[in-house]
C-alpha positions as a printed Julia matrix, in Angstrom:
192×3 Matrix{Float64}:
 60.4    69.14   -8.56
 61.49   71.82   -6.14
 64.24   71.41   -3.58
 64.2    74.16   -0.98
 66.69   75.13    1.7
 65.15   74.61    5.14
 68.11   75.68    7.29
 71.37   77.2     6.13
 74.83   76.3     7.41
 75.57   77.57   10.92
 79.35   77.79   10.37
 81.47   79.03    7.49
 84.26   77.21    5.61
 86.8    79.93    6.43
 87.51   81.95    9.52
 87.51   85.7     9.85
 91.32   85.63   10.09
 91.58   83.66    6.83
 89.32   86.1     5.0
 91.24   89.1     6.3
 94.54   87.67    5.04
 93.35   88.15    1.44
 92.62   91.83    2.08
 95.63   92.58    4.26
 93.33   94.11    6.87
 95.02   94.21   10.27
 92.4    96.01   12.35
 89.16   94.68   13.78
 87.12   97.74   12.78
 85.17   95.94   10.06
 85.11   92.38   11.36
 81.32   92.34   11.48
 81.19   93.2     7.75
 83.33   90.15    6.99
 81.42   87.84    9.32
 77.86   88.86    8.55
 78.07   89.69    4.85
 81.24   88.92    2.93
 82.01   85.38    4.07
 78.4    84.06    3.98
 77.79   85.71    0.58
 80.99   84.2    -0.81
 80.06   80.72    0.48
 76.55   80.96   -0.94
 77.88   82.09   -4.31
 80.34   79.18   -4.36
 77.47   76.79   -3.58
 75.4    78.26   -6.41
 78.3    77.97   -8.88
 78.99   74.35   -7.88
 75.38   73.15   -7.39
 76.7    71.77   -4.12
 76.34   72.34   -0.4
 79.56   73.22    1.39
 78.62   72.81    5.07
 75.71   71.01    6.78
 72.46   72.41    5.45
 68.95   70.97    5.6
 67.1    70.57    2.29
 63.54   69.48    1.51
 62.54   67.97   -1.83
 58.92   67.63   -2.94
 57.49   65.39   -5.65
 53.93   64.75   -6.75
 54.47   60.98   -6.44
 57.23   58.47   -5.84
 59.3    57.73   -8.97
 58.57   54.81  -11.25
 62.19   53.72  -10.82
 64.04   52.65   -7.71
 65.7    55.99   -6.78
 64.99   59.63   -5.98
 67.74   62.13   -6.83
 68.76   64.41   -3.96
 70.38   67.62   -5.14
 73.16   69.65   -3.52
 75.5    66.9    -2.27
 77.36   65.66   -0.21
 74.51   63.73    1.38
 75.02   63.43    5.14
 71.72   61.89    6.23
 68.03   61.56    5.43
 65.84   63.13    8.12
 62.56   61.68    6.88
 60.48   60.62    3.91
 56.82   61.59    4.27
 53.97   61.06    1.86
 50.21   61.34    1.59
 48.71   57.87    1.22
 45.76   57.23   -1.17
 43.33   58.35    1.58
 45.15   61.68    2.04
 46.68   60.74    5.39
 50.26   61.92    5.99
 52.56   58.94    6.56
 56.26   58.57    7.34
 58.07   55.94    5.29
 60.07   53.52    7.41
 63.84   54.05    7.01
 64.13   50.29    6.48
 62.37   50.82    3.11
 65.17   52.91    1.58
 68.93   53.31    1.53
 70.84   56.53    0.9
 73.37   56.39   -1.94
 76.06   58.8    -0.78
 78.52   57.83   -3.51
 76.46   59.33   -6.36
 76.4    63.03   -7.15
 73.7    64.13   -7.01
 73.02   61.67   -4.22
 70.17   59.22   -4.45
 67.65   57.72   -2.1
 67.03   54.18   -3.33
 64.61   51.46   -2.39
 65.95   48.81   -0.07
 66.14   45.33   -1.61
 62.67   43.85   -1.8
 60.91   47.14   -0.98
 58.6    49.19   -3.19
 57.44   52.77   -3.08
 53.99   53.16   -1.51
 51.03   54.58   -3.41
 50.27   58.28   -2.93
 47.06   60.27   -3.11
 46.13   60.74   -6.77
 46.22   64.31   -8.0
 47.84   65.71   -4.86
 50.64   68.18   -5.54
 53.79   67.6    -3.5
 52.53   64.3    -2.13
 56.09   63.17   -1.32
 58.55   65.03    0.9
 62.16   64.05    1.47
 64.1    66.05    4.02
 67.85   65.57    4.19
 71.09   67.13    5.35
 73.96   67.73    2.95
 77.45   69.21    2.97
 80.89   68.39    4.29
 80.59   67.57    8.01
 82.69   70.54    9.17
 84.99   73.29    7.93
 88.09   71.1     8.35
 86.7    68.65    5.78
 86.02   71.29    3.09
 88.61   71.02    0.28
 91.31   73.71    0.35
 90.55   74.99   -3.15
 86.95   75.75   -2.17
 88.16   77.57    0.93
 90.61   79.56   -1.21
 87.83   80.59   -3.59
 85.54   81.62   -0.72
 88.33   83.67    0.88
 89.18   85.32   -2.44
 85.58   86.2    -3.22
 84.92   87.43    0.34
 87.94   89.72   -0.09
 86.63   90.86   -3.48
 83.27   91.73   -1.91
 85.0    93.54    0.94
 87.31   95.52   -1.33
 84.43   96.51   -3.62
 81.87   97.37   -0.97
 81.58  100.94   -2.28
 80.5    99.57   -5.66
 78.03   97.24   -3.96
 76.51  100.19   -2.11
 75.98  101.87   -5.49
 74.18   98.79   -6.83
 77.03   97.47   -8.98
 77.07   93.67   -8.99
 80.44   92.16   -8.19
 80.29   88.56   -9.31
 83.2    87.7   -11.53
 86.55   86.46  -10.38
 87.01   84.42  -13.55
 90.72   83.93  -12.94
 89.85   81.88   -9.82
 86.68   80.08  -10.95
 88.73   77.01  -11.9
 89.25   76.38   -8.19
 85.61   75.24   -8.0
 85.47   73.2   -11.21
 86.63   69.93   -9.67
 83.71   70.03   -7.22
 80.95   71.22   -9.52
 77.92   68.98   -9.92
 77.26   69.3   -13.62
 73.8    67.76  -13.79
 70.96   68.29  -11.39
């Protein structure tokens, strides 16, 4: 079932100064290009390649019903917190599941939301699409906690985007820095 991004990260894993080091740019003439385009695009591409969230982002997962098993998989780890679990009961009334009914499993990747001992998933309205909604926040808590190799890849790709901006303006896609992709491998979530 779909997992959609509700709110994106509000900070980046690298600073403007760190990104500029990779390009050897000493002036501030194009700082806004780095900050508004290159760094966010590099972070988002790293997230896509890893199937992981780098910095706190809010996600919403929808399912047609609760699972038959004890857990719901939550994509794009690291799981920080569960905002809410809502569902339409058999009468079609929107309900919020009590947090005492479930426990977040932050050790698994993807993360899981599991039933608390002795609890069971409630019934949902039959035939209703997206009857269950789980909203959660995922990512490392701040830029200082992001692993150095991920920061290096983001800085390198931001520099690649910056240095190839003329090609980008012509519609050429700049997406491969294969020599550095191994920096992300240790953090890739292989199965969603």
